[in-house]
C-alpha positions, 0 to 999 in steps of 0.5 A: 500499500502506498504512503499516499493511500494510507494517509488517505484512509486515515484522514477517511477514518479520522473524519468518520469518528469526528462525525461519530463524535458530533452524532453522540454530541447532537443526541445528548444535547437533544435529550438535554432538550428534551428532559430540560422541556419536560421540566419547563414551566410549559410542561408543567401546566399540561401536568396540572391541566391533566390532573384537573381534568382527571378530578373533573372526569371523576365528579362527573362520573360520580354525580352521574352515579348519584343522578341514576341512583335517585331516578332508580328510588324516585322510580321504585317510590312512584311504582309503589304509590301508583300501586296503593293507588290502585289499591284503595281506590274503591276506599271513600265508595267503600266507607259510603256504602256502610251506612247501607249495609248498617241499615239492612242489618238493622232491619234484620234486627227488627224483623225480628221483633214484628209479630204477625204473619211469620211467613212475610217476615221470612220472606222479607228477612230471606231477601235483606239476608241476601242482599247483606250477602251480596255486599259482604262478596262484593266487599271481600272481592275489594279486600274489605272486611269486618274488624274481629272482636275476638281477640279483645280490645284494640284501641287501633281498631276499636273506638270506646264510646262508653265505658260500662259496669258488667259482671261478666266482664274483666276490667277494658273488655268488650261488653256491646258492640254498637257498629260494626268496624271494618278493614280495607286491605291493612287500612281501617276503613271504620273502627268499630263502635265498643262499649268496655267493662269499667 
């Protein structure tokens, strides 16, 4: 190899090394600049914005979940109120019919005291009893029933209109029923009017 060629190759290697050093230096400066940018006020502001947006998203998610839960509760309440309205729709009408059944039962009791044509009286009693039974069936169909007195006086279902002396009853026991009480499902339509022992 000639001296001139060898010198030329050596120079070429030197130039390549120089270029390589410059590339490494440029890469290092680039990385340094990027690192500097990351710590710049602009980068810090972006981080703060991202943090605020994440918090806002979480807040909106919480509000959405609360709204869904509130709507679900509202829907359930409306369904319950609707069911109750349907169940007790006949309450006022039934209450208006109670005096009619009272009158029929009074008529039966009055017929017991009549002297005269037994056949006519029996026919009248039979007709009134049939009407009362029809009332009771119609009442039962709508969840209306007579309040029981067998278990004794209960202020939730019975109304004591007077206190009387009685040797046959304990104090507070029901002595006499003046007017039957009625329930519609689990509500008192009208309390039973009674007298109780002193």
